N, CA, C and O atoms as CSV, one atom per row, in Angstrom:
chain,resi,resn,atom,element,x,y,z
A,1,UNK,N,N,15.976,76.963,-89.292
A,1,UNK,CA,C,14.958,77.945,-89.538
A,1,UNK,C,C,13.561,77.358,-89.295
A,1,UNK,O,O,12.672,77.518,-90.132
A,2,UNK,N,N,13.366,76.703,-88.195
A,2,UNK,CA,C,12.034,76.159,-87.917
A,2,UNK,C,C,10.986,77.266,-87.900
A,2,UNK,O,O,11.206,78.335,-87.331
A,3,UNK,N,N,9.864,77.003,-88.519
A,3,UNK,CA,C,8.781,77.977,-88.551
A,3,UNK,C,C,8.884,79.002,-89.652
A,3,UNK,O,O,8.013,79.864,-89.773
A,4,UNK,N,N,9.930,78.931,-90.462
A,4,UNK,CA,C,10.121,79.889,-91.552
A,4,UNK,C,C,9.789,79.196,-92.870
A,4,UNK,O,O,10.329,78.134,-93.180
A,5,UNK,N,N,8.907,79.803,-93.629
A,5,UNK,CA,C,8.548,79.274,-94.939
A,5,UNK,C,C,9.711,79.544,-95.896
A,5,UNK,O,O,10.197,80.673,-95.955
A,6,UNK,N,N,10.170,78.531,-96.652
A,6,UNK,CA,C,11.279,78.754,-97.594
A,6,UNK,C,C,11.007,79.880,-98.591
A,6,UNK,O,O,11.948,80.478,-99.112
A,7,UNK,N,N,9.741,80.176,-98.862
A,7,UNK,CA,C,9.407,81.283,-99.756
A,7,UNK,C,C,9.750,82.637,-99.142
A,7,UNK,O,O,9.889,83.630,-99.856
A,8,UNK,N,N,9.887,82.676,-97.808
A,8,UNK,CA,C,10.206,83.926,-97.115
A,8,UNK,C,C,11.698,84.103,-96.872
A,8,UNK,O,O,12.107,85.020,-96.161
A,9,UNK,N,N,12.517,83.228,-97.461
A,9,UNK,CA,C,13.971,83.303,-97.312
A,9,UNK,C,C,14.564,83.775,-98.629
A,9,UNK,O,O,14.193,83.298,-99.701
A,10,UNK,N,N,15.489,84.718,-98.533
A,10,UNK,CA,C,16.129,85.286,-99.714
A,10,UNK,C,C,17.637,85.065,-99.602
A,10,UNK,O,O,18.265,85.533,-98.653
A,11,UNK,N,N,18.215,84.358,-100.563
A,11,UNK,CA,C,19.664,84.109,-100.596
A,11,UNK,C,C,20.211,84.807,-101.830
A,11,UNK,O,O,19.786,84.521,-102.949
A,12,UNK,N,N,21.162,85.730,-101.629
A,12,UNK,CA,C,21.743,86.473,-102.749
A,12,UNK,C,C,23.262,86.438,-102.664
A,12,UNK,O,O,23.842,86.214,-101.601
A,13,UNK,N,N,23.884,86.665,-103.809
A,13,UNK,CA,C,25.339,86.713,-103.897
A,13,UNK,C,C,25.727,87.951,-104.685
A,13,UNK,O,O,25.278,88.149,-105.814
A,14,UNK,N,N,26.563,88.781,-104.079
A,14,UNK,CA,C,27.025,89.997,-104.742
A,14,UNK,C,C,28.460,90.266,-104.319
A,14,UNK,O,O,28.754,90.382,-103.129
A,15,UNK,N,N,29.347,90.365,-105.292
A,15,UNK,CA,C,30.768,90.676,-105.051
A,15,UNK,C,C,31.410,89.756,-104.014
A,15,UNK,O,O,32.169,90.212,-103.159
A,16,UNK,N,N,31.102,88.455,-104.091
A,16,UNK,CA,C,31.719,87.496,-103.190
A,16,UNK,C,C,31.126,87.450,-101.798
A,16,UNK,O,O,31.669,86.779,-100.921
A,17,UNK,N,N,30.020,88.152,-101.573
A,17,UNK,CA,C,29.364,88.163,-100.264
A,17,UNK,C,C,28.014,87.455,-100.394
A,17,UNK,O,O,27.159,87.876,-101.173
A,18,UNK,N,N,27.831,86.384,-99.630
A,18,UNK,CA,C,26.585,85.640,-99.623
A,18,UNK,C,C,25.700,86.209,-98.520
A,18,UNK,O,O,26.118,86.289,-97.364
A,19,UNK,N,N,24.486,86.603,-98.872
A,19,UNK,CA,C,23.553,87.199,-97.914
A,19,UNK,C,C,22.330,86.308,-97.787
A,19,UNK,O,O,21.733,85.894,-98.781
A,20,UNK,N,N,21.969,86.022,-96.537
A,20,UNK,CA,C,20.771,85.235,-96.243
A,20,UNK,C,C,19.883,86.103,-95.371
A,20,UNK,O,O,20.296,86.554,-94.302
A,21,UNK,N,N,18.656,86.336,-95.831
A,21,UNK,CA,C,17.733,87.109,-95.007
A,21,UNK,C,C,16.331,86.543,-95.152
A,21,UNK,O,O,15.986,85.937,-96.166
A,22,UNK,N,N,15.549,86.752,-94.136
A,22,UNK,CA,C,14.198,86.228,-94.159
A,22,UNK,C,C,13.389,86.766,-92.999
A,22,UNK,O,O,13.865,87.535,-92.163
A,23,UNK,N,N,12.141,86.323,-92.988
A,23,UNK,CA,C,11.232,86.779,-91.949
A,23,UNK,C,C,10.251,85.663,-91.635
A,23,UNK,O,O,9.822,84.924,-92.521
A,24,UNK,N,N,9.908,85.555,-90.380
A,24,UNK,CA,C,8.905,84.569,-90.001
A,24,UNK,C,C,7.798,85.268,-89.236
A,24,UNK,O,O,8.034,86.200,-88.467
A,25,UNK,N,N,6.613,84.803,-89.463
A,25,UNK,CA,C,5.465,85.311,-88.717
A,25,UNK,C,C,4.483,84.169,-88.515
A,25,UNK,O,O,4.246,83.358,-89.410
A,26,UNK,N,N,3.928,84.128,-87.335
A,26,UNK,CA,C,3.021,83.052,-86.975
A,26,UNK,C,C,1.952,83.617,-86.064
A,26,UNK,O,O,2.204,84.530,-85.278
A,27,UNK,N,N,0.777,83.075,-86.177
A,27,UNK,CA,C,-0.323,83.535,-85.340
A,27,UNK,C,C,-1.086,82.332,-84.814
A,27,UNK,O,O,-1.457,81.439,-85.576
A,28,UNK,N,N,-1.321,82.311,-83.497
A,28,UNK,CA,C,-2.086,81.242,-82.863
A,28,UNK,C,C,-3.335,81.857,-82.234
A,28,UNK,O,O,-3.263,82.853,-81.515
A,29,UNK,N,N,-4.467,81.247,-82.520
A,29,UNK,CA,C,-5.730,81.739,-81.972
A,29,UNK,C,C,-6.367,80.648,-81.125
A,29,UNK,O,O,-6.320,79.463,-81.454
A,30,UNK,N,N,-6.956,81.085,-80.034
A,30,UNK,CA,C,-7.685,80.165,-79.163
A,30,UNK,C,C,-8.956,80.864,-78.714
A,30,UNK,O,O,-8.910,81.960,-78.156
A,31,UNK,N,N,-10.059,80.239,-78.955
A,31,UNK,CA,C,-11.352,80.814,-78.562
A,31,UNK,C,C,-12.110,79.799,-77.725
A,31,UNK,O,O,-12.342,78.668,-78.153
A,32,UNK,N,N,-12.489,80.218,-76.529
A,32,UNK,CA,C,-13.306,79.391,-75.647
A,32,UNK,C,C,-14.410,80.273,-75.076
A,32,UNK,O,O,-14.440,81.485,-75.286
A,33,UNK,N,N,-15.270,79.655,-74.383
A,33,UNK,CA,C,-16.392,80.401,-73.816
A,33,UNK,C,C,-15.886,81.452,-72.832
A,33,UNK,O,O,-15.224,81.135,-71.844
A,34,UNK,N,N,-16.207,82.682,-73.120
A,34,UNK,CA,C,-15.852,83.764,-72.213
A,34,UNK,C,C,-14.564,84.502,-72.557
A,34,UNK,O,O,-14.325,85.584,-72.020
A,35,UNK,N,N,-13.728,83.954,-73.432
A,35,UNK,CA,C,-12.504,84.687,-73.799
A,35,UNK,C,C,-11.999,84.262,-75.169
A,35,UNK,O,O,-12.381,83.237,-75.735
A,36,UNK,N,N,-11.135,85.100,-75.649
A,36,UNK,CA,C,-10.471,84.851,-76.935
A,36,UNK,C,C,-9.014,85.274,-76.787
A,36,UNK,O,O,-8.729,86.361,-76.286
A,37,UNK,N,N,-8.089,84.414,-77.222
A,37,UNK,CA,C,-6.658,84.719,-77.084
A,37,UNK,C,C,-5.989,84.594,-78.447
A,37,UNK,O,O,-6.216,83.635,-79.184
A,38,UNK,N,N,-5.152,85.591,-78.769
A,38,UNK,CA,C,-4.402,85.595,-80.019
A,38,UNK,C,C,-2.939,85.876,-79.684
A,38,UNK,O,O,-2.624,86.870,-79.029
A,39,UNK,N,N,-2.057,84.999,-80.135
A,39,UNK,CA,C,-0.612,85.205,-79.956
A,39,UNK,C,C,0.015,85.372,-81.325
A,39,UNK,O,O,-0.264,84.609,-82.250
A,40,UNK,N,N,0.859,86.372,-81.440
A,40,UNK,CA,C,1.558,86.616,-82.709
A,40,UNK,C,C,3.065,86.590,-82.457
A,40,UNK,O,O,3.580,87.220,-81.534
A,41,UNK,N,N,3.744,85.836,-83.316
A,41,UNK,CA,C,5.201,85.757,-83.262
A,41,UNK,C,C,5.733,86.255,-84.596
A,41,UNK,O,O,5.253,85.856,-85.657
A,42,UNK,N,N,6.710,87.114,-84.535
A,42,UNK,CA,C,7.326,87.563,-85.782
A,42,UNK,C,C,8.773,87.944,-85.513
A,42,UNK,O,O,9.150,88.288,-84.393
A,43,UNK,N,N,9.560,87.874,-86.558
A,43,UNK,CA,C,10.955,88.250,-86.426
A,43,UNK,C,C,11.650,88.122,-87.773
A,43,UNK,O,O,11.211,87.387,-88.657
A,44,UNK,N,N,12.728,88.847,-87.900
A,44,UNK,CA,C,13.485,88.772,-89.143
A,44,UNK,C,C,14.935,88.439,-88.811
A,44,UNK,O,O,15.398,88.656,-87.691
A,45,UNK,N,N,15.630,87.917,-89.790
A,45,UNK,CA,C,17.042,87.610,-89.614
A,45,UNK,C,C,17.797,88.018,-90.862
A,45,UNK,O,O,17.232,88.132,-91.950
A,46,UNK,N,N,19.101,88.236,-90.675
A,46,UNK,CA,C,19.962,88.746,-91.746
A,46,UNK,C,C,21.385,88.332,-91.433
A,46,UNK,O,O,21.929,88.713,-90.396
A,47,UNK,N,N,21.993,87.558,-92.313
A,47,UNK,CA,C,23.382,87.127,-92.124
A,47,UNK,C,C,24.145,87.330,-93.420
A,47,UNK,O,O,23.599,87.149,-94.508
A,48,UNK,N,N,25.422,87.711,-93.298
A,48,UNK,CA,C,26.288,87.890,-94.474
A,48,UNK,C,C,27.580,87.128,-94.241
A,48,UNK,O,O,28.129,87.116,-93.139
A,49,UNK,N,N,28.057,86.486,-95.316
A,49,UNK,CA,C,29.292,85.716,-95.263
A,49,UNK,C,C,30.162,86.084,-96.456
A,49,UNK,O,O,29.686,86.113,-97.591
A,50,UNK,N,N,31.414,86.359,-96.205
A,50,UNK,CA,C,32.360,86.618,-97.287
A,50,UNK,C,C,32.905,85.262,-97.729
A,50,UNK,O,O,33.465,84.515,-96.926
A,51,UNK,N,N,32.738,84.958,-99.005
A,51,UNK,CA,C,33.195,83.675,-99.526
A,51,UNK,C,C,34.654,83.758,-99.940
A,51,UNK,O,O,35.111,84.810,-100.386
A,52,UNK,N,N,35.390,82.666,-99.799
A,52,UNK,CA,C,36.802,82.671,-100.194
A,52,UNK,C,C,36.942,82.716,-101.713
A,52,UNK,O,O,35.994,82.434,-102.446
A,53,UNK,N,N,38.128,83.071,-102.167
A,53,UNK,CA,C,38.399,83.146,-103.607
A,53,UNK,C,C,38.264,81.794,-104.294
A,53,UNK,O,O,38.054,81.731,-105.505
A,54,UNK,N,N,38.381,80.722,-103.536
A,54,UNK,CA,C,38.300,79.387,-104.131
A,54,UNK,C,C,36.864,78.928,-104.380
A,54,UNK,O,O,36.656,77.868,-104.969
A,55,UNK,N,N,35.871,79.703,-103.944
A,55,UNK,CA,C,34.466,79.331,-104.157
A,55,UNK,C,C,34.072,79.589,-105.614
A,55,UNK,O,O,34.415,80.621,-106.191
A,56,UNK,N,N,33.348,78.632,-106.193
A,56,UNK,CA,C,32.852,78.777,-107.563
A,56,UNK,C,C,31.502,79.489,-107.485
A,56,UNK,O,O,30.497,78.877,-107.122
A,57,UNK,N,N,31.477,80.758,-107.819
A,57,UNK,CA,C,30.289,81.591,-107.660
A,57,UNK,C,C,29.116,81.147,-108.544
A,57,UNK,O,O,27.969,81.501,-108.269
A,58,UNK,N,N,29.394,80.377,-109.598
A,58,UNK,CA,C,28.339,79.928,-110.507
A,58,UNK,C,C,27.705,78.613,-110.067
A,58,UNK,O,O,26.713,78.179,-110.653
A,59,UNK,N,N,28.261,77.983,-109.052
A,59,UNK,CA,C,27.764,76.669,-108.629
A,59,UNK,C,C,27.345,76.676,-107.164
A,59,UNK,O,O,27.790,75.837,-106.381
A,60,UNK,N,N,26.490,77.624,-106.797
A,60,UNK,CA,C,25.969,77.694,-105.439
A,60,UNK,C,C,24.508,77.262,-105.477
A,60,UNK,O,O,23.732,77.736,-106.306
A,61,UNK,N,N,24.139,76.354,-104.568
A,61,UNK,CA,C,22.770,75.849,-104.505
A,61,UNK,C,C,22.235,76.021,-103.087
A,61,UNK,O,O,22.984,75.903,-102.117
A,62,UNK,N,N,20.937,76.301,-102.970
A,62,UNK,CA,C,20.290,76.415,-101.666
A,62,UNK,C,C,19.055,75.526,-101.648
A,62,UNK,O,O,18.305,75.466,-102.622
A,63,UNK,N,N,18.854,74.834,-100.529
A,63,UNK,CA,C,17.715,73.930,-100.379
A,63,UNK,C,C,17.219,74.012,-98.937
A,63,UNK,O,O,18.018,74.000,-98.000
A,64,UNK,N,N,15.907,74.093,-98.761
A,64,UNK,CA,C,15.321,74.118,-97.419
A,64,UNK,C,C,14.385,72.932,-97.274
A,64,UNK,O,O,13.503,72.709,-98.103
A,65,UNK,N,N,14.595,72.170,-96.196
A,65,UNK,CA,C,13.750,71.007,-95.944
A,65,UNK,C,C,13.681,70.761,-94.442
A,65,UNK,O,O,14.706,70.739,-93.760
A,66,UNK,N,N,12.474,70.578,-93.938
A,66,UNK,CA,C,12.238,70.294,-92.519
A,66,UNK,C,C,12.872,71.339,-91.593
A,66,UNK,O,O,13.401,70.992,-90.538
A,67,UNK,N,N,12.819,72.600,-91.983
A,67,UNK,CA,C,13.333,73.673,-91.133
A,67,UNK,C,C,14.833,73.871,-91.185
A,67,UNK,O,O,15.384,74.646,-90.403
A,68,UNK,N,N,15.509,73.175,-92.105
A,68,UNK,CA,C,16.970,73.297,-92.228
A,68,UNK,C,C,17.301,73.882,-93.593
A,68,UNK,O,O,16.879,73.355,-94.622
A,69,UNK,N,N,18.059,74.973,-93.597
A,69,UNK,CA,C,18.525,75.573,-94.848
A,69,UNK,C,C,19.925,75.048,-95.115
A,69,UNK,O,O,20.823,75.182,-94.283
A,70,UNK,N,N,20.097,74.453,-96.281
A,70,UNK,CA,C,21.400,73.912,-96.662
A,70,UNK,C,C,21.887,74.668,-97.887
A,70,UNK,O,O,21.199,74.727,-98.905
A,71,UNK,N,N,23.076,75.243,-97.783
A,71,UNK,CA,C,23.677,75.965,-98.904
A,71,UNK,C,C,24.943,75.229,-99.296
A,71,UNK,O,O,25.840,75.021,-98.479
A,72,UNK,N,N,24.999,74.840,-100.560
A,72,UNK,CA,C,26.140,74.094,-101.083
A,72,UNK,C,C,26.968,75.032,-101.951
A,72,UNK,O,O,26.465,75.600,-102.921
A,73,UNK,N,N,28.230,75.190,-101.599
A,73,UNK,CA,C,29.137,76.075,-102.325
A,73,UNK,C,C,30.261,75.214,-102.892
A,73,UNK,O,O,31.077,74.667,-102.150
A,74,UNK,N,N,30.288,75.107,-104.198
A,74,UNK,CA,C,31.314,74.290,-104.843
A,74,UNK,C,C,32.653,75.032,-104.831
A,74,UNK,O,O,32.713,76.261,-104.877
A,75,UNK,N,N,33.697,74.251,-104.768
A,75,UNK,CA,C,35.039,74.811,-104.792
A,75,UNK,C,C,35.524,74.796,-106.233
A,75,UNK,O,O,35.415,73.778,-106.916
A,76,UNK,N,N,36.054,75.907,-106.691
A,76,UNK,CA,C,36.548,75.972,-108.064
A,76,UNK,C,C,37.889,75.257,-108.158
A,76,UNK,O,O,38.510,74.911,-107.154
A,77,UNK,N,N,38.300,75.054,-109.372
A,77,UNK,CA,C,39.603,74.435,-109.571
A,77,UNK,C,C,40.638,75.284,-108.861
A,77,UNK,O,O,40.482,76.497,-108.720
A,78,UNK,N,N,41.685,74.634,-108.424
A,78,UNK,CA,C,42.704,75.349,-107.662
A,78,UNK,C,C,43.225,76.556,-108.421
A,78,UNK,O,O,43.480,76.507,-109.624
A,79,UNK,N,N,43.370,77.625,-107.683
A,79,UNK,CA,C,43.866,78.855,-108.277
A,79,UNK,C,C,45.372,78.719,-108.474
A,79,UNK,O,O,46.112,78.454,-107.527
A,80,UNK,N,N,45.802,78.899,-109.684
A,80,UNK,CA,C,47.218,78.802,-110.003
A,80,UNK,C,C,47.865,80.173,-109.801
A,80,UNK,O,O,47.340,81.196,-110.239
A,81,UNK,N,N,48.996,80.165,-109.140
A,81,UNK,CA,C,49.712,81.429,-108.988
A,81,UNK,C,C,50.496,81.713,-110.275
A,81,UNK,O,O,50.913,80.800,-110.988
A,82,UNK,N,N,50.675,82.961,-110.535
A,82,UNK,CA,C,51.377,83.368,-111.760
A,82,UNK,C,C,52.703,83.980,-111.348
A,82,UNK,O,O,52.757,84.869,-110.498
A,83,UNK,N,N,53.752,83.500,-111.954
A,83,UNK,CA,C,55.084,84.033,-111.644
A,83,UNK,C,C,55.306,85.275,-112.489
A,83,UNK,O,O,55.057,85.278,-113.695
A,84,UNK,N,N,55.775,86.325,-111.842
A,84,UNK,CA,C,56.032,87.602,-112.520
A,84,UNK,C,C,57.531,87.857,-112.491
A,84,UNK,O,O,58.161,87.854,-111.433
A,85,UNK,N,N,58.072,88.071,-113.644
A,85,UNK,CA,C,59.502,88.305,-113.769
A,85,UNK,C,C,59.833,89.713,-113.310
A,85,UNK,O,O,59.177,90.676,-113.708
A,86,UNK,N,N,60.845,89.827,-112.479
A,86,UNK,CA,C,61.295,91.122,-111.993
A,86,UNK,C,C,62.388,91.615,-112.930
A,86,UNK,O,O,63.428,90.981,-113.104
A,87,UNK,N,N,62.117,92.753,-113.516
A,87,UNK,CA,C,63.098,93.325,-114.447
A,87,UNK,C,C,64.049,94.240,-113.701
A,87,UNK,O,O,63.680,94.890,-112.723
A,88,UNK,N,N,65.291,94.277,-114.189
A,88,UNK,CA,C,66.281,95.162,-113.557
A,88,UNK,C,C,66.718,96.250,-114.505
A,88,UNK,O,O,67.546,97.086,-114.144
């Protein structure tokens, strides 16, 4: 996410779906004798990921540094299957 301020990134979790969305905007100005130039860059992004059942929803961390967003998703203890007795 080069050029994106971490304050403009929103990471949410709802019903096992992790959503990452954000927006970047940048403006460059150049003024010289006889002319003035302004360039504007903007754009938004939106990604959604369905997390597996083994993800621990309470232990998700997000960190942005040097243009890289890192999301750490802890794995919960192994899910134990439950045996169900079939009655006749």
